[in-house]
N, C-alpha and C positions, 0 to 999 in steps of 0.2 A: 444774225446769220446769213449767210449768202446765199441760199435758196430762197428762202424769203424774197429778198431782195429783187435776186433775177426771177422771179415766177409769180410779180406782183401783176401783172397782169390779167390773172386770175383765170386761163386757158388749161386748167389742170383740175383734175379734181381732186376732191383729198386722200380715193385712192392710189393715185398716182404721186402724189406728191409725197405721202406715206412712202408708197416703193420707191424715189429720189433720193429724201432723206436716209432710210435704212443704208441706201450703195453711197453714199455719203457717210455716212457714220463709216461702213466700212474699211471705204478709203483713205479716211482719215485714217481713221486705227492703223490700217497698215504702213500708213507712213508713221505714222508717232507725232501724229498732229493734235495738240490739246483744244485750241485755242484757237477756236468758231471765228475769232476777230481777226483774224494773219491773214494778211493780203495775199497768200498764198492760197487759203484757201478757195478767195475766190475763181484761183483757177481753177482747182479740184472740183470746185463744184461746175464750174461752164464745162467741165470737163467731163463730167460725171452728164449733167444731164447732157448734151453734145450723142453721148455714148446708148442712151436713153429713146432720143430721137431718130440717132441711124438702127436701133431695132432690138437690142440688145433692151430685154426689162428684168429678169437676173438681180437684183440686187448684188450677189456676190459676184458675180459673174462683171458683173458693171467695176465693180470694185479694183478688180482681178486688171480688165481693162485699162483702165483711167491711169490704173502703177506703172502698166507696161506703157501705154501712149505719153506719157508724164515723163518717161528715159528714169525710171527709178523701179529698179529689182523687185 
């Protein structure tokens, strides 16, 4: 799973990881992506982490912003 690979350094706690995972799942659903091993999912995961790091922490809002920023309506 892309989030596991990207967050290997252990700098996020369980609560943060759960929030990011929810946001990632919401974003994948909105994009109709089901295979988490698809290389596109790495791009989505990076965008989710980037948005969270910028200060947006609501998983549904992160998903909306990620879809928008990736240029997908």
